[in-house]
C-alpha positions as CSV (number, residue, x, y, z in Angstrom):
1,X,-0.1,0.0,0.0
2,X,1.4,3.3,-1.1
3,X,1.8,6.2,1.4
4,X,-0.2,9.3,0.8
5,X,2.1,12.4,0.9
6,X,1.5,14.9,3.9
7,X,-0.3,17.9,2.5
8,X,1.5,21.2,3.0
9,X,-0.3,24.3,4.3
10,X,-0.1,25.6,0.6
11,X,-1.8,22.3,-0.7
12,X,-4.5,23.0,2.0
13,X,-5.0,26.5,1.0
14,X,-5.5,25.3,-2.6
15,X,-8.3,23.0,-1.6
16,X,-11.7,24.1,-2.3
17,X,-14.0,23.9,0.7
18,X,-17.3,22.1,-0.2
19,X,-20.1,24.7,-0.9
20,X,-22.4,25.0,2.0
21,X,-25.9,23.8,1.6
22,X,-28.2,26.4,0.9
23,X,-30.2,27.6,3.9
24,X,-33.8,26.7,3.8
25,X,-35.8,29.9,3.1
26,X,-37.4,31.3,6.3
27,X,-41.0,32.6,5.7
28,X,-41.6,36.0,6.9
29,X,-43.6,36.6,9.9
30,X,-46.4,38.9,9.3
31,X,-46.5,42.1,11.3
32,X,-49.1,42.5,13.9
33,X,-48.6,44.7,17.2
34,X,-48.8,41.6,19.3
35,X,-46.2,39.5,17.3
36,X,-44.1,42.6,17.4
37,X,-44.3,43.1,21.1
38,X,-43.6,39.3,21.7
39,X,-40.5,39.8,19.5
40,X,-39.2,42.7,21.3
41,X,-39.5,41.0,24.6
42,X,-38.0,37.6,23.2
43,X,-35.0,39.3,21.8
44,X,-33.2,40.0,24.9
45,X,-32.9,43.7,24.5
46,X,-31.8,46.0,27.3
47,X,-34.2,48.4,29.0
48,X,-33.3,51.5,26.7
49,X,-33.8,49.6,23.6
50,X,-37.2,48.2,24.9
51,X,-38.3,51.8,25.9
52,X,-37.4,53.1,22.3
53,X,-39.2,50.1,20.8
54,X,-42.4,50.8,22.6
55,X,-42.3,54.5,22.1
56,X,-41.9,53.5,18.3
57,X,-44.7,51.1,18.4
58,X,-47.0,53.9,19.8
59,X,-46.6,55.8,16.6
60,X,-46.7,52.9,14.1
61,X,-49.6,52.3,11.9
62,X,-51.5,48.8,11.6
63,X,-48.8,47.7,9.2
64,X,-46.1,48.5,11.4
65,X,-45.0,51.7,9.4
66,X,-44.0,55.0,10.9
67,X,-44.3,57.4,7.7
68,X,-41.7,60.0,7.1
69,X,-44.0,62.8,8.2
70,X,-44.9,61.0,11.7
71,X,-41.2,60.0,12.6
72,X,-40.5,62.5,15.5
73,X,-37.0,64.2,15.8
74,X,-34.5,62.4,17.9
75,X,-35.0,64.9,20.7
76,X,-38.5,64.1,21.1
77,X,-38.0,60.3,20.9
78,X,-35.4,60.7,23.5
79,X,-37.8,62.4,25.8
80,X,-40.5,59.9,25.2
81,X,-38.4,56.9,25.9
82,X,-36.6,58.7,28.8
83,X,-33.2,58.1,27.3
84,X,-29.9,60.0,26.8
85,X,-28.4,60.6,23.4
86,X,-25.9,57.8,23.6
87,X,-28.8,55.4,24.8
88,X,-31.0,56.5,22.0
89,X,-28.0,55.6,19.5
90,X,-27.3,52.2,20.9
91,X,-31.1,51.3,21.3
92,X,-31.6,52.2,17.4
93,X,-28.6,50.0,16.7
94,X,-29.9,47.3,18.9
95,X,-33.3,47.5,17.2
96,X,-31.8,47.3,13.8
97,X,-29.3,44.5,14.7
98,X,-32.1,42.5,16.0
99,X,-34.1,43.0,12.8
100,X,-36.9,44.6,14.6
101,X,-36.8,47.8,12.6
102,X,-36.1,48.5,8.9
103,X,-35.1,51.9,7.6
104,X,-33.9,53.2,4.2
105,X,-30.0,53.3,4.1
106,X,-28.7,56.6,5.2
107,X,-26.6,57.0,2.1
108,X,-29.6,56.5,-0.1
109,X,-31.7,58.9,1.7
110,X,-30.5,62.3,0.4
111,X,-30.4,65.4,2.1
112,X,-33.7,67.6,2.0
113,X,-35.8,64.5,2.0
114,X,-36.7,64.8,5.8
115,X,-36.6,62.0,8.4
116,X,-36.1,58.4,7.2
117,X,-39.3,56.3,7.6
118,X,-39.3,53.5,10.0
119,X,-40.9,50.0,9.5
120,X,-41.4,47.7,12.5
121,X,-40.6,44.1,11.5
122,X,-41.1,40.8,13.2
123,X,-37.9,38.7,12.7
124,X,-38.5,34.9,11.9
125,X,-37.8,32.8,15.2
126,X,-38.0,35.9,17.4
127,X,-41.5,35.4,18.9
128,X,-40.7,32.7,21.2
129,X,-39.2,33.4,24.6
130,X,-36.1,31.7,25.6
131,X,-36.9,31.3,29.3
132,X,-39.9,29.7,30.8
133,X,-42.6,32.0,32.0
134,X,-42.6,33.1,35.6
135,X,-44.9,30.8,37.8
136,X,-46.3,34.0,39.5
137,X,-46.4,32.2,42.8
138,X,-44.4,33.4,45.7
139,X,-41.3,31.3,46.7
């Protein structure tokens, strides 16, 4: 039986990794206020992000959209949610990274077009709490 040569790091680098199997498409979760609120609570957001989430939810229409004309200025959102400017910035980032909000890209939203609209979205798989519900009883 012939021995196989030991591959060098260069040999290994030239090998092609097998193509990953395509991920099964995840069907979008339809927006409803209740589904979105469950997703917000299930995502493990910190308190400032939750405060911003519910301040935004109060302004959204039945499809989860906050049109351009109804998007409040950041100062008003800060006041409504009780946040500082750094907290507001981090809260928006957390909601975006959790895929709970979608907005047009800042680069594509040219100057003079006003505030970018916000769309509340329900990420797939985010509507199930990762912890058991509290029993409600005293211990």
